[in-house]
Every structure is written in structure tokens, then in C-alpha cells.
Phi, psi and omega in degrees: 000289182294125178090344178246319176249321185240132173266101179247018184304324183298315180293313181302317179297315180301309185292315186280332172297317178297316179297311181300316178301317179297337179255010176072027181253158177285116183300322180298320180288325179296320181293342177288341185258335192294315193295134175088353181249159168288152186304317183297328178288323174298314180297321178296323180290324184272332179233069189298341183266358183274142179301139183297329179301323177293322179297315180296319179295317181287328178298322178298323179293317181293323176301319180297316179297315182293324178293326181279336184260102182246011181292121181091002178280117182223162178288147170297144181307127179089352186295316179304313179294320180297317179296325175292321181300320186264005185307321182263005180255153180293124180203157179220147173267120176242111188225153175279352175286155171278175186301318182296314180292318179298316180296316181297318182286320179295319178295317179299325180278355180074030184250146176292137177275120180301145180296320179264123181211147176237108182255181186302327181292342187272350186234158177261350182222140181279156167306141018277009173294139183279003187309314183300313181293324179293322175295321179298317179296318180297319181293328178279342180084028181239149173291145180307321181296343178265008183252152173240129179262134171256122185216156179241345189247163177298313182297319179293319178295320176297321179295318177299316178299315181298334179279352181081026181252157172279149186237124172259112179281137180241126175089173187295325181297319186296327186301333183286347189244025171048059173292170180297327173210163185218142173225142182296331175197199184261006185303317183251017178264112181245139182240131176228152177246135176272187186297334180276350182099352179293141182261143175238128178258121183202154345279135178230128179280129178296147180287000000 
């Protein structure tokens, strides 16, 4: 969702810069770790000696802040048309956001919420663990190898690869992590299904 369908960078930066500063960390360095992970996993990476229970407790506070702060949340270029294109095709939203945050951001961006979704409450491990993508594939009834992941972050791309899926990187962050193919946004990403149901993504420049 974040970085592929919804541009929530403004909120993420506000909340996590404040958090990092409050813990005596370099906000710029913290932001390199934040994207694509659940908050508690980011905290564990940045504060490795802190008890995980404290990370989970503080993550609940940050989720509430992020859900309430929708200033600057907008769709990624091309996302509205892309979501309409895939409306009748099998797809799932797999996000590190919880249901409340995902719903708030998709609504703020004016985007349809997919019927099949795997949110933070549905998994026991955050990206880069592949659990979320594997659950999404299972709910759709497809083998992982037959799925394509759209991702913007290092953790997300690693999770897609670990799930055995091809990865289409979206946006400037993704280009640095060598996805199977890359697009600057969703403007020129078109999806079609042939008679067998197989999907073709085009035009997409190989990474």
C-alpha cells in the first residue's frame, strides 16, 4: 500500500522523525529503516537492546498517531486508474499497516479497498518475512510462483523474493534494491488477462 498505491511519506516522516529524535537517534538514518516494516520491527532494528514488549506498546501509540494524521496522504500517480484496471482480476492488498491505518489511508487517497487483504493483524512476522505475501497468495488460491508483488521498499522487495514471487518495484526507493522490473509510478503500468487468465504487466522496464 504505502509507496505503491498511497504516498504517505509526509506522515511517516513527521511521526518517525519525532520518534527518532525522542530516542536520541538520527532521524535521517531512522527513515532508511522505516519503510515496508511494521513499526515494532523498525524499533527492534533501531533499538536492538530494548525489550520487544516495549516496542509493541510504543508501536500501538504510533499507529494511533499515523491513523489520525492524514495530512498529505495522496494516491501514487496512476493508482486510481490502476486499481480500476485490476478490479475484476485476482489481487490482494498485503500491507504492514493494521486494518484501521490501511482503511484510513486508502480512503484519504480516494482508492478502493481490495476485498482480499492481509494487514498487520493477520501475520506473526513483519516484512522482510514472506508470511504476508504467502497468506495473500493462499487466500487468492494461487501458487507463489504465479504471483507478482508490487513493492517500494527494501523490506518489501526482500519479502516478495523470499516468498518466491516476481517483484515489480514502484517508485524511486525500489530502484536501489534490484527488483525484477521497475516503474517510476503506476501511470504506465497496465495489466491485461489473456484467455487462460494469465496476467501481463506492460509496459514495464526491466530492472
